[in-house]
N, C-alpha and C positions, 0 to 999 in steps of 0.2 A: 479435511473435515470442515463442515459448514456450521456456523452458529448464527443465531439471530441476536442482535443487540438487545432485544426486548426481554431476554431471559434474566432472572433476578441478579445474577452475579456478573453480568456482562454489559451493564450500562456504564459507559465511560464518560465522565464529565469532559475530558479533553477532546472528545469526538463531536460534541454538540456545538453547533453554531459556526462551524467552519465551512465556508463555501469555496469551491474551486475558483481560483482567480482566472480572469479572462486571458486568453492567449491570442496573440495576433498572428496566427499561422506559424509560430516559431517551431523549429525542429530542435530536438534535444532539450536539455534542462535549462530553465530560466529561474533565477533566484528571486525571492520575495523582494519587490521594489521598495525604494525609499526608506530603507532601514539600515542601520549600521551593522547589525548582527542578524542576518536572515534566519528565520526559523522554519522555512520550507523552500523547496524547489519544485517546480511544476514542468511537466512535459506533455505534449500531445503525442498520441501514438503515430508512428510513421506508417503503420498499417494496422487495420483491425477489421474483423468481421463480427464484432460485438458492438453493443451500445455504450462503449467506453469513450468518453470525451477527453479526459485528462488523467494523468498519473501524477500524484503528489507524494513527495518524500517529506514528511513533517516531523518536527521535534515535539514530543509529547511527554507529559509528566506522569509517570507511573507511581504506584504506592511507595516504592523505595528508591526510585532513580528516574532520571530522564532517559528517553530512548527514542528511536526513530520508527516510524510506521510508513508503509506504502499504502496509499489509498487510491482506489480507482473510482473516479467520479463519472457518473452515468449521464447520458443524454436522454432527455425525455423522462416520462414516467415509467414505472414498472421495474421489475427486477433485472439483474444482470442476465443478458440473453443474447444469443446470436441475432444479427440483424434480420436474417431470413428464417427465424425459428418457425417450424411447421409442426413440431411434436411437443409434447408436454415437457416441462422442465423437471429435472430431478429434485427430490427433496433434500438430497445430500450431495451437492455438486463437489467436484474436486478440481484442484489446480496443480499443475507442474510449472515450476519457474525455471526457465532455461537461460543461463548467461553464457554466451559464447559456446554453445553446444553442450554445456554441462548442466544436467538437470538436478533440481532440488525440490523436495516436497515442501509444501507450506499449507497453512490453514486459511480458510476464507471465513470472514466474519461480516455480516450484513447489517447495514443501517438503511435509512430511507432512500438516500440518493447517492450512496457510495459503498464501496466494499473495501475492507481492510485485508491485505495479504500479509501474513506474519509467519515467522518460523520459530518464535520463542515468545515469552511473556514475562512481565513483572507483575506477579499476582494475577489479577484479571485483565491487565492492560496488555493487549497484543503488541509485540514489538519485533524488530529485526535483529538477528544476531550479528555480532561483529564480523563473523566469517561471511555472512551474506552481504553485509555492507562493504566489505573488502572487494567482493566480486562486483558489486554495483559501481564502486569507485574506479576499478581498474578495467572493467569489461567494456565491450564495444556494442553488444547487442543483447537486449533483454526481451525475452518472449514469455508471455503468460499463455499456457495451453490449458484451456478449460474443458472439462467434461461436464456439460450442463444439461444435455438432452437425454430423456429416457429412451432406451433401446429395448426392443422386444427380445425375448429370450435368445441367448446365444450370439447376438450381434455384438461386434466389437464397438467400443466407444468411438464416437467421432468428436474430434477436438475443434473448438473455435479458438482463435488466437488473437492476441494483441502484442505488437512489437514496438519497442522504444529504442531509439538511438542513444546509447549511454554517453557517447563522446560528442554528440551534437550540442550546440548552444554553449553553455558554461561547462559542459562535460564533467570530468572527474572533479574539477574545482567545486562545482555545485554540491556534490555529495560530501566533499571534505568540509565545506563551510557549514552545511546543515549538521554534520556529525559534531562539529565544534559546539553547537548549541547543546547537544546532549552531554558534552563533557563539562559544561558549566556547572557550578555547585547548585544543588536543588534549593528550592525555597523552603523545604521542610527541614528545619534544624532541630536536632535533638536538644531537649532542655537539660541543662546541667544542674544537678541538685545544688542548692545554695548551702553554704556552711551555716552551722547553728550559732 
């Protein structure tokens, strides 16, 4: 299912102002540099036929807890699209996320220059489930299969894909480190009533 961030309940403060860090041709995950406790990991696709430049696993604050998001940062202007798109894009694009051959459904949520892929949420904040994060941490190959292009009646969907080497670079350690960020206590503390 696709959503636009511009809808009333889907504007997320944690998504604004984050730009994908530059990568120097690195394969696999790279952790946020020059910090003691990284809050994101970034990877370039090992292959893609879409305008996806970087994949970011980021720690985000939801209404009730911290969690992780997968963001796809796009190259150039325009929506998420195949590099050789010749047909109109769908109004309701879909994605299948495949880790080591096992497929899982997920939602797509769109912002100006990135797309969030999530399989759960905390209120209106799209996040990744622990089960999905386990797959990212132990898996070897992540593939996003997008059904983005309109087809005329009866035609089977054609998929465009982006692939990430999950064990390249910092590998499973990167996912583990960013997951640790989500396990830290949130900044939102309940107020304890004071005695009279």
